N, C-alpha and C positions, 0 to 999 in steps of 0.2 A: 832678390829679397833677402830673407834670412832664415835660420833654422827654426824659427817660431811658426812658420806657415803651416796651417792644417792641411789635411788631404785634399787633393785636386777635386774629387767628386763633391766634397763639402763646399769648396769655394765656388764651384760651378753653380750649385744650388743657391748659395748666398747671392751670387751675381744676378741670377734670375729673380730672386726675391727683392733685392734692394735696388737694382737697376742703376739710376744716376747716383745713388748714395754709396754704391759699392766701392769706388776708389777711396772714399773717406774711411769706410769700414776696413778696407785692406791696409791702409796706412796705420791704423791703430795697433796693428801687430808689430810695428816697428818701435812702439813705445812700451815702456815698462808700466805694468799696472800700479796704481797707487795703493799702498798698504794702509789699512785702517784698523781702528779699535773702537769698541763701544764701552763707555763708562757704565759700571754697574751701580745704579742708584740704591740698591739694597745695602751697599757698603758706605755710602756717603753721597753728598750732593755733587752735581756737575760742577757747580761753582767752586766748591772746596777742592775738587780734583784739579781744576784749571789753575788754581793758586799754587799747587804743589807739583804739578806734572813737569818732569824734566825733559819734555819732548816738544818738537816743533809741530803744533797742531793747527788744523783748520777744519771747520764743521762739515759733516756730511749733510746735505740739504734735506733729506727725507727722514732723518732720525736725530732727534734733539740731543741724544747722548752719544752720537757717532762722530768720530773724528778721523781724518786722514793724518798720518804722521810722517815725519821726514825720512828721507832715504838713509840717513845715517843713524836714526834712532833704532834702539833694540829693546822694545817694550817687553818682549818675551823673556828677557834676562833680568828684568827688574823685580825686586821684591813685591811691588804692587801686583804683578801678574800672579805670583804664588798666593797672594792674599785675596785674590778675586776682585780687586778693585776695578779691573776692566777685563774684557774678553777680546782677543784679537779676532776680528771678523771682517770679511770682505764687505765693502759698503753696500753693494746691490743686494747682498744676502740679508741685509737688515730690513729691507722693504716689506716682505711678507708679514712679519710680526707686527709692523706698524699698521698695516691694513687689517690685520685680525682684530686689533683694538680690544684686547681682553680687559675685563673690568674686575676689580676686587669683589670677591664673594661668588664668582661664577664657577661653573664646571667647564674645564677647558682640556682639550686633548691635542697633543702634538704627536701625530701618528707615526711619523718617520723621523724621529727626533735627534739621533746622533749626528754630530758630536755634541750638540747642545747649545750652539750659539743663539738660535732662534728661541729655544726653550728658555734661556736666561732672559731674553727680551720679554717674553710672555710673562714670566714670573715677576719681572720688575713692574709690568703694567698691573699685575694683580696685587702687588704690595703685600705678599705673604698671606693673602686671604682668599679662600676658596679652594677647590680641589683641582690640582694640575696633574694630569696623567701624561707621562712621557713614555712613549713606546718605541722600541727598536728591535727589529727582527733578528739582527745578527748579534750573537752573544758577545763577541769581543768589542764591537762598537757600542753595545749596550753598557758594557763595563766602563768604557771611556766616557760615555754620557753620564753615568752615575758619578764618576769622579769629578767631572766638570760641574755638575749640580752641587756637589759638596763644596767645591772651591768657591763657587759664587754665593754661598751662604743661603741657599734656598731651603725654606722649611716646609712648604706645602706641596712638594713634588713627590709623586709616586712613580718610580721608574720600573717599567715592565719590559720583559723580553718575550715577545710573542709575534706571530703572524697577524696582520690586521683582521683576517677573517675569524681568528680565534676570539677576538674581543667583541664581535658583533652582537651575539646573543646576550652576553654579559652586560653590555652597555647600550642596549637598544634605546634610542631616543633620549639618551642621558645627558649629552653635552650641549652647552650653550654655544660654544665655538670650537671649531676643529681646524687645525693647520695640517695640510698634506703637502709637505715639501718633498715631492715625489722623487724616487730614484730615477735618474734620467741619463741620457747619453753624454751630458757634461760639455756640450759644445761651447757654452758661455765661458768656460774656464780654460779654454785652449791657450789663451794668452798668459794666464796666471800659472797654469800647470801644463807646459808643453808636452810632457810625456802622455797626457790624456789623449793626444792626437793619435797615438799608436793603437789605441783601443777602439777607435771610431770605425764604424761601418754602417752601411744603410740597413743591414740586417739587425744590428744592435739598436738602431733607432726604432725600428718596427717592434722589436721585442720589448723595449722600454715602454712604448705606447700601449701595448697589450697589458703589461704589468700595471701601468698607471690606471687602466680601466678597472681592474680588480680592486685596487686599493681605494679608488674613489667610490666604488659600490659599497664597500665596508663603511667608509666614512659617512655616506648618505644615510645608512641605517642607524648610525650612532648619534646623529645630530637631531636635536629636538625640533619640532615645528617652530618656525620663527627664528631659528638659529643661523649662525654665519659659518660658512666653510670657505677657507682661503686655500686655493690650489696654486702651487708654485713649482717652477723648475729652474735649473741653471743651464738651459739649452736654448738654441735658436730654432730648433726643428719644429715646423708647424704641426707635424704628425703628433708630437708630444705636447704641444701647447694648444693652439686653437683647435686642432683636430681632436685632442683628448677632451677638451671642454665641450665641443660640439657633440661628440658621442655621448658624453655624460648628460647633457641637457636633453638630448633626444630620448635617452633611456629613462631619465628621471624628470618628467614634466612638472613635478612639484618643486623644482628649483629654477631660479632665474639668476642672471648676472646682475649684481647690484651696480648702479652707476656710482663711481667714486672719482674724486679729483685725481688728476695726473699732472702735477706741477713739476718743476725742476728739470724739464727736458725729458721726462718719462713719456713714452709714446703710447698710442693706442694699439690694441691688437687688431687683426685684420680678418674680417668675415670671409673674404675671398680665399685667404690662405687656408682657413679651416676646411672649406669646401674643396679646394684644389689639391692640397697636399695630404689631407687626412684620408683615411680609408673611406670607402663609400658608406654613406649613412642615408637614413630616410629624413634628414633634417629639412624643414621648410625654411623659407626665406626669413621669416620673422624670428625663428630660433637662431639662425646663423647671424642675423643682424646684431644680436646681443654680444657677439665677439668683439665688436668695436668698443665695448665697455671694459674689456680686459686690458692689461698693461704690459708693456715691454720696456726693458732698460737696455739700451744699446751702448756699447763701449765707445763708439765714435760720436755719440751725442752727449754723454754724461761721463762723469768721473767714476766709473764702476764697470764691472764685468757684465756679461750677458745674463739677463734674468727675465722671467715671465711670471705673471700672476693674474689670477682671476678671483674676484670676490663673489661668492655664490650665497644666495639666501634661500632657505627652505621655507616654502609658503605654509600657511596654516596658523592656528592660534598659538600664541606665545605661552605654552604650558608644557610641563614635564609629563612624561609617562614614567612608569616604573623603571628605574635605572639599573637595578641589579636582579639577578636571577630569582633570588628568594625575597627580594625587597628588603634586605637587611643591611644595616651599616656595620662596619667593623666595631667590635667592642673591646675596650681596654681591659687588661688584666695584670695589674701590678705596676706598670711603668710610672704611674703617679702615686703609687701606694707603698712601694718597697721602702723599708726603713732606711736602707743605705742611701737610696736616691734622695729621700726626704731630708736626710741629714746634710747631704751635699748641697741640695737646693737651699736650705736654710743658711748654710755657711757661706755660700758662694754667689747665688743668683738673686737678682732683684726682680727679674721678670722672665717668664717663658711665654711663647705664643700659646694661644688656645689650641687644643687638639685632643686627640684620643690616644691614651697611653696603650702601647702594645709591647708585649714581651715575646721575643723569639729565642728560646733557650736562655742564654745569659745576656742577650742583647736587648737593650731598651730603645724603643722608638716613640716618636710623637707623630701620629698620623693626622692629617688635616681633618677638621670637623666635616662630617658628611661623606667620609670615605666609604664607598660601597664594599661589599664582600669581595675579597681578593683570593679566596680559597680556590685552589686549582690552577692559579696563574703563577708563572715564574716571576717573582717580584725581587728586584735587586735592592730597592730602597722604598720602603713603605711610608716615607715621610722623613722627618728629621731624626737622624741617629743621635740619641742622647749619650750612650756609652755602654759600658760592660759591667756586670756584677761579678766580682771576684772575691770569693771567700768572705762574704759579709761586708765587703766594701764596694763602693761605686767608683769606677774609673771613667771620667768623662771622655768623650770622643773628640777627635780632631774636627769632625763635622760640627759639633756643638760650638767649639771655639771659633770656627769660621762663621757661624751664624750670629753669635753674640756681638753686641756693640759695647764699647766701654761703659756707657751709662746703664747697662743692664747687669753689671756684675759689681761685687763689693770691692774687689781688689784688682788693679791693673798695673802694668809696667809699660811705660812708653819708651820705645827705643827708636833712634833715627833709622830711616829706611836704608841709608847708605853706610850704616855703622858696621863694625866688625862682628858684633853679636849676631846680627841678622845674616850677614854673609856666612858665618860659621854654621848657623842653624840650617840654612838652605843647602849646605853641603853635607848635612847629616850629623854634625857635631852637637853635643849637648850644651845647653846654656848653663853657665855657672850660677 
């Protein structure tokens, strides 16, 4: 074979799982994964992008804004990437946010959000309306998440750096929808990232499964009755997929797996794998049978890497309970009232999104309406960063520039994407 092959113990388990499909699965490791990107509709329409895109594109079947691009294309080096026109994202990784199906005006949580690809998808579905909370436990990854949210021009996102259990009391029964794209053993990425094979072990699979159980418990507490929870991984391991969902359903009988469509070659999960490969549970047959409603993306069946997802619904009436500890929303203090900002707004802007003005020192932000109290949390981005107050004047932020569209400002300068001015600016030079 070749140097892309994963560990022998992993392959033996996959052969036991897939049986007659195993040779096709093994052959896929001799092929290069298809690279893909997702157009950001917050920056412009899919149709406009296709008219201008200098790439060889074909659609990703489960995401209307997703496209595979050609092997000779380099979208990461194009100015459109820096402008947030698209996000380079693996095709299978686009599926969980599609099934989350977030709506404008809702309260949505991406609990393990970095680096932000799925977060950008959710934001696009919400169309800048509602409260989108993005959490990442690792500080450096949270910083990358915040930077990507800025580049994608997202105004209604609150970026937090916390452990999931820290958020539970603060946001109990608060969210309409929650995505848990759980940390996992990464088996589904072995073809795309061969070095991940070196970190694989059976012990790591078991450790990831235990960690997923804790994260899902936190998510269950933060979802309102009637809400939707999507659990996803990029691994093939049944311990972390059907096993994790089965343990969750057994522990939380107020949840059920929602039946969802699985077109485009996406396969069903397996109840027998949940029972056979997962740790011992007290699950009954009817609970385990729900695992056939979960979904698997196989690299030998579709043009994508390995992924698993389950759409879970919390039973009960479709109502909110108190979402913040004191039942208070964040209150603005000067962001919309400071004279320097008001002057800038009058001279420059035609429109700003609705929101709550917040000032942190000399920094001005616009938090989404309905933002709960964030006191005591490590918040990297409490909404749209408007800019900085400096000695009686207002200096707009790069985030504000990336959010605004030409029709929302009084003065614009249109430069060709392949022109010298843009190339110079991207290398750090000042525009004349």
